[in-house]
N, C-alpha and C positions, 0 to 999 in steps of 0.2 A: 504494500500500500504506500503510495507516494503522498506526502503532505507538504504543501508549500509553506514557506515561512510566513507569507502574508496571510494564508488561510489560518494558520495557527494563531497569529495575532488577532485576526477578526473573530476567531472562535473564543479567544480569551475575552475580547470586548463584549461579545454577546453573552458570555457567561456572567460578566459583570452586570449586564443589563438584567439578566434573570435574577441575580442576587438582589439588585435594586428593586425590581418589581415584586420580589418575594417579601420585601420589607413593608410593602403597602398592603395591609390586610385589614379586613373587617371581620371580627369573630361573630359567629352566629350562636345564640344561646342554646339552640337545640341540636348543634352539630359540632364535632371536633374538627370539621373541615372549614377553614375560614375562606372568605371571599378575597382573592388576590388577583394580581395581574400576571401571574406566572404563565398561564396559557397564552396570553398575548405575546410574551417573550419567546415561547416555543414556536408560535406561528411565524414570528418575524425571523427567528433563527433559521428555521427550515425553508422559509420563502426567500430569504435574501442570501443565505450562504449555501443552500443546496443540502442534499442528504448527508454527505460525509461530514462537512464542517458544522452543519446545524446539530447533528447528533453529538459531535465532539464537544461543542459548547455546553450541551446539557450534561454530558458525562463528566466534564471537568467539575461542574457544580456538585453532582451527585457524589463523586469520589472524594472531593475535598470535604464535603459535609460529613460523609461517613467516617473520614479520618478524625473529625472533631472540630473542624472550622465552623463557627456559627454563621453560616451563610444563608440559611432559610428562615427568615423572620427572626434572626438573632439566635437561632438554635442550631446545634450540630451534633454529630455522633450517630452511631448506628440506630439509636432509639428514634432519631428524627427521620432517617431514611426508611426505616422499617416500622415506623409507628402507624397510627390509624390512617394517615394520608399516604402511606408508602406505596400503595398500588398506583396512585396518580403519579408520584415521583418516578417510579420505575418505568412508566410508560413514556416519559418525556423523550428519550432518544428515539424510540420507535415512531412517535408522532412526528418528530422532526424529519426522520428518514422518509416517511410516507409523503409528507408535504413536499420535501425536496425532490422526490422522484416524480410526483404527479403534477405539481403546479407548473413546471416548465412546459408541459404539454398544452397549456392553455394560453391563448393569445389574450393578454390582459388589456384589451382595448374595447371601448364601447360598452354598452349596458350588458350584453351577453357575456363579454369577457369578465367583467366585474362580478356578475352573478356566478359564473363558473368558478372564479377564484374564491368567492365567498363560500360556495358549497364545499370546495376542497378543504379550505381552512376550517370550516365548521365541522365537517365530517371527521377529518383526521387530526385536527388540532383540539377538538372538543369531544365529540361523541365517541371517538375511537378509544379514549382513555377510560371511559366510565365502566366497562365490564370488569376490568381488573381493579379499578379504583373502588368500586362499590363492593366487589367480591372480597377484596382485601379488608375493607372496612368491616364487613360482616365477620371476617375471621378474627380481627383484632378486638372487636366489641361483640362478644358472643351473645349478648342480650338482644342484639339487633336481628329482627327478622328481615327478609328481603324487602318488604314494604317499608320498614323503618330505615333500612340502609339507603333505599332510594330517596326517601324523604330527607335524610340527613346528608347524603353525599351526591345527589344528582339533581333533583327537581329545582332546588333554590338557585342553581347556578346556570341553568340552561339559557335564560334570557341574557344574562351577563356575558356568557360565552358567545352568543350570537352577536352582541355588540362588539366584542373583541374581534370576532372574525371580520366584521364590517370594517373596523378600524385598521386591522392588519391588511386587508385588501387595498384600502385607500392609501396606505403607506407603501406597501410593496410595489404596487403597479407602477407608479412614476419612477421609483428608484431603480427598478429592474430595466426600465427603458434606457437608462444611462449606465447603470452598473449591474449587468447580469452577474450571476454567481461566479462565473469563470473569471471575470474581470476583478471582482472583489477579492477573490481568494488567490489571485496571482498566477503567474506562469511557472512552468517547470524549471525555468532557469534559476529560480531561487527556492530550491526545495530541500526538504529533509526526507531521505528515503528510508523507509522502514520495511524490511522484507526478510524473509527466511532464505538463507543461503543453502542451496542443495549441496550436500557433501559430495566431494569427488570420489569416484570409485566405481 
């Protein structure tokens, strides 16, 4: 796998954006899952950096948080990554990958282009994470039935996620016209190569 130096730098930048957006949170009294801007950060990372670097930006945050850095709302450690919201956190790289793979197939011009971008961002930046997120919430809070888990970890967030998808589409479309992911992440002339060398013999 080849990683460009510019791509690594932008991945670190979007990791910082994810940390910043994680600090903006509104707790809900009936749920351990706060309202945050985290999914907006994931949408932007996948949409602007592409699958590889979008996923890398989220993995940086997850790994550093697991090590103990207080990056997610001032909290860190394995208890944060694998706590009640762990299912949502673990889905971040996969959401960024899916957005990064599918969004470039859409011409983000005109009404239909924006609608198509919104649907990709809404489906893979929001709805895609809920099966594991809600399932993990049920696992971590055994008293939750499926209905309670949906009420605590899904229904209150759907409208906000749709707004985030609209905002992400409006941000990504004009930026991608000037800076497609390949341009943002740099050329192979400034790259760090990570690969497995086949043994001779």
